[in-house]
C-alpha positions as CSV (number, residue, x, y, z in Angstrom):
1,X,-25.3,-28.1,44.6
2,X,-21.7,-27.1,44.9
3,X,-20.3,-29.5,42.3
4,X,-16.8,-29.2,40.9
5,X,-16.6,-28.1,37.3
6,X,-15.6,-30.8,34.9
7,X,-13.9,-30.7,31.5
8,X,-15.6,-32.5,28.7
9,X,-12.3,-33.2,27.0
10,X,-9.1,-34.0,28.8
11,X,-6.4,-31.3,28.4
12,X,-4.1,-33.5,26.3
13,X,-7.0,-34.3,23.9
14,X,-7.7,-30.6,23.5
15,X,-4.0,-29.9,22.7
16,X,-3.8,-32.7,20.2
17,X,-7.0,-31.5,18.5
18,X,-5.8,-27.9,18.4
19,X,-2.5,-29.0,16.8
20,X,-4.3,-31.2,14.2
21,X,-6.7,-28.3,13.4
22,X,-3.9,-25.9,12.8
23,X,-2.0,-28.4,10.7
24,X,-5.1,-29.2,8.6
25,X,-5.9,-25.6,7.9
26,X,-2.3,-24.8,7.0
27,X,-2.2,-27.8,4.7
28,X,-5.4,-26.8,2.9
29,X,-4.3,-23.2,2.7
30,X,-1.0,-24.2,1.1
31,X,-2.7,-26.7,-1.2
32,X,-5.4,-24.3,-2.6
33,X,-2.9,-21.4,-2.9
34,X,-5.6,-18.8,-2.4
35,X,-8.1,-20.3,-4.9
36,X,-11.3,-20.4,-2.8
37,X,-13.1,-22.0,-5.7
38,X,-11.0,-25.1,-5.1
39,X,-13.1,-28.1,-3.7
40,X,-10.8,-28.4,-0.7
41,X,-11.6,-24.9,0.4
42,X,-15.1,-26.1,1.4
43,X,-13.5,-28.6,3.7
44,X,-11.1,-26.3,5.3
45,X,-13.2,-25.7,8.4
46,X,-15.7,-28.5,8.1
47,X,-13.2,-31.3,8.7
48,X,-11.8,-29.8,12.0
49,X,-15.3,-29.0,13.2
50,X,-16.4,-32.6,12.5
51,X,-13.3,-33.8,14.4
52,X,-14.1,-31.7,17.4
53,X,-17.7,-32.8,17.5
54,X,-16.7,-36.4,17.2
55,X,-14.2,-36.1,20.0
56,X,-16.7,-34.5,22.3
57,X,-19.3,-37.2,21.4
58,X,-16.8,-40.0,22.1
59,X,-15.8,-38.4,25.4
60,X,-19.4,-38.1,26.5
61,X,-20.3,-41.7,25.5
62,X,-17.3,-43.2,27.2
63,X,-17.2,-40.8,30.1
64,X,-13.7,-39.5,29.5
65,X,-14.1,-36.3,31.6
66,X,-11.6,-34.9,34.0
67,X,-11.8,-32.5,36.9
68,X,-11.1,-28.9,36.0
69,X,-8.6,-27.2,38.3
70,X,-10.1,-25.0,40.9
71,X,-9.3,-21.3,40.5
72,X,-7.9,-19.6,43.5
73,X,-10.2,-17.2,45.2
74,X,-9.2,-13.6,44.8
75,X,-8.3,-11.7,48.0
76,X,-10.1,-8.4,48.4
77,X,-7.9,-5.4,48.0
78,X,-7.3,-3.4,51.1
């Protein structure tokens, strides 16, 4: 019953995906120049969301999980 928590995505995958998400949103934001009627504005959040879902699915299928670090237990205050 006392199983260690596991991360779905390894930490470096999460960092890469976060950087790619920020880069994509900045690229689209600069490209559309505030015109939210632009066709790319619809893709601003859908592309990163699809990427994250795909990465999680790949990690689940291929079993690319890693152990989450254990949090130190807090000592009671005196």
